[in-house]
C-alpha positions in Angstrom: -0.2 0.0 -0.3 1.2 3.1 -1.0 0.6 6.5 1.2 -0.5 9.5 -0.3 2.9 11.4 -0.8 4.3 8.3 -2.6 1.0 8.1 -5.0 1.7 11.1 -5.9 5.3 10.9 -7.0 4.5 8.2 -8.6 1.6 9.9 -10.7 4.1 12.5 -11.5 7.0 10.5 -12.7 4.4 8.8 -15.0 3.0 11.9 -16.2 6.0 14.0 -17.0 9.0 11.0 -17.4 11.1 13.6 -18.9 11.0 16.8 -16.1 13.8 17.0 -14.0 13.7 16.2 -10.3 13.6 20.0 -9.5 10.6 20.3 -11.8 8.8 17.3 -10.6 9.3 18.4 -6.9 7.6 21.7 -7.8 4.7 19.6 -9.5 4.4 17.6 -6.4 4.8 20.9 -4.1 7.1 18.8 -1.6 10.4 19.6 -0.5 13.1 18.1 -2.8 14.9 15.6 -0.4 11.5 14.6 0.7 10.4 13.9 -2.8 14.0 12.3 -4.0 13.9 9.8 -1.3 10.6 8.8 -1.8 11.7 8.8 -6.0 14.5 6.2 -4.6 12.4 3.9 -2.9 10.0 3.3 -5.3 12.8 2.8 -7.8 14.3 0.4 -5.4 10.9 -1.6 -4.7 10.4 -1.6 -8.4 7.1 0.2 -8.6 8.1 1.8 -12.4 10.5 1.3 -14.4 11.8 4.0 -17.9 12.0 2.8 -21.2 12.8 5.3 -24.6 10.5 4.3 -26.9 11.7 4.5 -30.8 9.2 6.7 -33.0 10.3 4.7 -36.1 7.6 6.3 -38.2 10.2 9.0 -38.9 13.1 6.5 -39.6 11.9 4.2 -42.2 9.4 2.2 -40.2 5.4 2.1 -42.0 3.4 0.5 -39.7 2.9 -1.1 -35.8 0.9 -4.5 -36.4 -0.9 -6.3 -33.8 -1.5 -10.1 -33.8 -3.8 -12.0 -31.5 -4.5 -15.8 -31.6 -6.6 -18.7 -30.1 -5.5 -22.0 -28.8 -5.9 -25.5 -28.0 -5.7 -25.5 -24.4 -4.8 -29.3 -24.4 -1.6 -27.6 -25.2 0.0 -25.7 -22.1 1.2 -22.3 -22.7 4.9 -23.0 -21.1 5.1 -25.9 -23.9 3.9 -23.7 -26.7 5.9 -20.9 -25.7 9.0 -23.2 -25.3 8.7 -23.7 -29.1 7.7 -20.3 -30.2 10.4 -18.4 -28.6 12.9 -20.2 -31.2 10.7 -19.7 -34.1 8.3 -16.9 -33.7 9.8 -14.4 -30.9 13.3 -14.2 -32.5 11.9 -11.9 -35.1 13.0 -8.3 -34.2 9.9 -7.1 -35.5 7.9 -8.1 -32.1 8.6 -6.1 -29.5 5.9 -7.2 -26.8 4.2 -10.6 -26.7 1.9 -12.1 -23.9 0.2 -15.7 -24.1 -1.7 -17.5 -21.8 -2.8 -21.5 -22.3 -6.4 -20.3 -24.5 -5.1 -17.2 -26.3 -2.1 -14.6 -26.8 -1.4 -11.7 -28.3 1.9 -9.7 -30.0 3.0 -5.8 -30.9 5.5 -5.1 -33.8 7.0 -2.5 -35.8 7.7 -3.3 -38.8 9.7 -1.6 -41.9 6.8 -3.2 -44.3 3.9 -5.1 -44.6 5.4 -8.0 -45.9 8.2 -8.2 -43.2 4.9 -8.6 -41.0 3.2 -11.0 -43.4 6.0 -13.4 -43.8 6.3 -13.8 -39.6 2.7 -14.7 -39.8 2.9 -17.2 -42.5 5.4 -18.9 -39.9 3.3 -18.3 -36.9 0.6 -20.3 -38.6 2.7 -22.9 -39.9 4.0 -23.9 -36.3 1.1 -23.5 -34.7 -0.1 -25.8 -37.1 2.6 -28.6 -36.9 2.4 -28.2 -32.8 -1.5 -28.7 -33.3 -2.0 -25.6 -31.0 -4.5 -23.5 -33.0 -8.1 -23.2 -32.2 -11.0 -22.5 -34.6 -9.2 -20.0 -36.4 -6.3 -18.6 -37.7 -4.5 -15.9 -36.1 -6.1 -12.5 -36.8 -4.0 -9.2 -37.8 -4.7 -5.8 -37.3 -3.0 -3.2 -39.3 -1.8 0.3 -38.4 0.1 2.2 -40.9 1.5 5.2 -39.6 0.3 7.5 -42.7 -3.3 6.5 -42.0 -3.5 5.3 -38.3 -3.6 7.0 -35.1 -2.2 6.0 -31.8 -4.3 7.5 -29.3 -2.5 6.1 -26.3 0.7 4.2 -26.5 0.9 2.2 -22.4 -0.3 5.2 -21.1 -1.4 5.2 -17.6 -1.4 8.5 -16.4 -5.3 8.6 -16.8 -5.6 5.3 -14.9 -3.7 6.2 -12.0 -5.2 9.6 -11.8 -8.7 8.2 -11.1 -7.2 5.2 -9.0 -5.0 7.9 -6.8 -7.4 10.6 -6.5 -5.5 13.0 -8.2 -6.9 16.5 -9.4 -7.0 17.1 -12.8 -4.1 18.9 -14.4 -4.4 21.7 -17.2 -2.2 20.4 -19.6 -3.7 18.9 -22.7 -3.8 15.3 -24.1 -1.3 14.1 -26.7 -3.8 12.4 -28.8 -1.5 11.2 -31.5 1.6 9.4 -30.0 3.3 8.3 -33.5 2.9 11.5 -35.6 4.1 11.2 -38.4 6.6 14.1 -39.4 9.2 14.5 -41.9 11.6 11.2 -42.7 15.0 12.2 -40.5 18.0 10.5 -41.6 20.9 10.3 -38.7 24.9 9.9 -39.7 26.6 6.7 -38.3 27.4 8.2 -34.9 23.7 9.1 -34.3 22.4 5.8 -35.2 24.7 4.4 -32.6 23.7 6.7 -29.9 20.2 6.1 -30.9 20.9 2.6 -30.5 22.3 2.8 -27.0 19.2 4.9 -25.7 16.6 2.8 -26.5 18.6 -0.6 -25.1 19.6 1.3 -22.1 17.2 4.3 -20.9 18.8 5.4 -18.5 22.6 5.6 -19.4 24.2 8.8 -19.0 26.8 10.9 -21.4 29.7 9.5 -19.7 28.8 6.0 -19.7 27.9 6.5 -23.9 31.2 7.8 -24.1 33.2 4.8 -22.6 31.0 2.4 -24.8 30.7 3.9 -28.2 33.6 5.9 -28.1 32.0 9.0 -29.0 32.4 12.7 -27.4 29.9 13.8 -25.0 29.4 16.7 -26.9 28.3 14.6 -29.8 26.2 12.4 -27.7 24.8 15.7 -26.0 23.9 17.3 -29.8 22.5 13.8 -30.7 19.9 13.9 -27.8 18.5 17.2 -28.7 18.4 16.4 -32.3 16.4 13.4 -31.5 14.0 15.1 -29.3 13.6 18.2 -31.8 12.5 15.6 -34.6 10.4 13.5 -32.7 12.6 10.4 -32.9 12.3 9.2 -29.1 9.6 9.3 -26.2 10.5 8.4 -22.6 8.2 6.5 -20.8 7.7 5.8 -17.4 5.6 2.1 -16.9 4.1 1.4 -13.5 3.9 -2.1 -11.9 0.8 -3.0 -12.5 1.2 -5.9 -9.9 2.5 -4.1 -7.2 -0.3 -1.5 -7.4 -2.6 -4.2 -6.9 -4.3 -4.5 -10.8 -5.3 -8.1 -11.5 -7.1 -7.4 -15.3 -5.6 -6.7 -18.4 -8.3 -6.7 -21.2 -7.3 -7.5 -25.0 -10.1 -5.7 -27.6 -10.8 -6.0 -31.0 -13.6 -3.5 -32.1 -15.4 -2.7 -35.3 -17.4 0.6 -35.2 -19.1 2.9 -37.7 -17.0 5.7 -38.0 -18.7 8.7 -36.0 -16.7 12.2 -35.2 -15.9 11.9 -31.4 -16.2 8.3 -31.1 -12.6 7.5 -30.4 -11.4 10.4 -27.9 -14.7 9.5 -26.1 -13.5 5.8 -25.7 -9.8 6.7 -25.4 -10.7 9.3 -22.8 -11.9 6.5 -20.3 -8.9 6.0 -17.6 -9.5 2.1 -17.7 -7.7 2.2 -21.5 -3.8 2.3 -21.6 -3.6 1.5 -25.4 -5.4 2.9 -28.3 -5.1 2.7 -31.7 -7.4 3.8 -34.6 -7.6 2.8 -38.5 -10.7 4.0 -39.9 -13.4 1.3 -38.0 -11.2 -0.8 -36.3 -9.8 -0.4 -33.0 -7.3 -2.3 -30.8 -7.8 -1.1 -27.1 -5.9 -2.8 -23.9 -7.8 -1.8 -21.0 -6.4 -2.5 -17.0 -8.6 -2.8 -14.1 -8.4 -3.6 -10.4 -10.4 -6.7 -10.5 -13.1 -8.5 -12.5 -16.3 -6.4 -10.9 -14.1 -3.0 -12.5 -14.3 -4.8 -15.5 -17.6 -6.2 -16.1 -18.9 -3.0 -14.9 -16.7 -0.8 -17.4 -17.4 -3.2 -20.3 -21.0 -3.1 -19.8 -21.0 0.8 -19.8 -18.9 0.8 -23.0 -21.3 -1.8 -24.5 -24.2 0.3 -23.6 -22.7 3.4 -25.3 -21.8 1.4 -28.2 -25.2 0.0 -28.8 -27.3 3.2 -28.3 -25.3 5.5 -31.0 -25.7 2.1 -33.0 -21.8 2.2 -33.4 -21.1 -2.1 -33.6 -20.4 -3.2 -36.7 -19.6 -6.5 -35.7 -19.4 -8.1 -32.3 -16.5 -7.1 -30.6 -13.3 -9.4 -29.5 -13.0 -9.1 -25.9 -10.3 -11.1 -24.1 -9.7 -11.0 -20.2 -6.3 -12.0 -19.1 -5.2 -12.3 -15.3 -2.0 -10.1 -14.7 -0.8 -12.8 -12.4 -0.9 -15.8 -14.6 -0.4 -14.5 -18.0 3.2 -15.0 -19.6 5.0 -12.2 -21.1 7.3 -13.4 -23.5 8.7 -9.7 -24.5 8.2 -6.9 -22.7 8.9 -4.0 -24.5 12.0 -5.0 -26.2 12.7 -2.0 -28.9 16.5 -3.0 -29.4 16.3 -5.4 -32.2 13.6 -3.5 -33.9 15.4 -0.2 -34.0 18.9 -2.0 -34.9 17.4 -3.3 -37.9 15.3 0.0 -39.2 18.6 2.0 -38.9 20.7 -1.0 -40.8 22.6 -1.6 -37.6 22.1 -5.4 -37.7 24.7 -7.4 -39.0 
């Protein structure tokens, strides 16, 4: 159980991952030693972790892909995953992969659709050989950056704000995480620096200088370029299990396009991931317990049906956060190296 001060600090770290300790201290209205002490304790006890998300849409990646599958429960998740770790999860494109006995899903970045199709063909072959597929083939949902919008990308700000009872702030919500700006080119040194920042988000300039043999001045300028050209975003992820969350829900919806619908759905505090391309939506939601999920799901379905928004019956799959197996967990390094041409 966190104290109110600890909740305040954790929320602020999730809400403002790029800010300095001095600025965060101001936002929490705490004395500096108190804030730093709480932050260190939260870090030590692993209440959150820091990642750098590569904004690869501006470096040559064309799309985000989401794949989900039903499995034959006669084969355990552990048996299936032992095989797929060597045949499917090895692909650079996959950065998040989650499995349970009866279903699973994965998220990928890719340079083009051909790479995703090739991986999916191998996935189907492996699953067929193992006899684990359910009644249908794996479903793929493609979000080309140029024609899609990622409203939330593992953003827990509103979830924690609601559950911690944090008062609303005045800053506007960013509704386009992977904003497609102009294509940016990087020098060889910049590519190496960028790759290391993705793999080691908490690495400082001194460590990078020693590891890469590149001057701190060059590293500092590269960091500035990455921010100015919208190439990287720092994100702090809360430890859901330690905070008492037990249900993660994967949803695939097909909805009639009406103005304001995406924004209304994405503004629901439980939605931590929300991607939209035309009528197609993929959503990840998080809840403390099954009752919270059931209540929120009922309210959402009521809204969709009353406004005649459903094109087809939605796919809604609850996962137990404690029981599901996370095979890949925000592993952005391999696809970053591949997009940048750094792989041997």
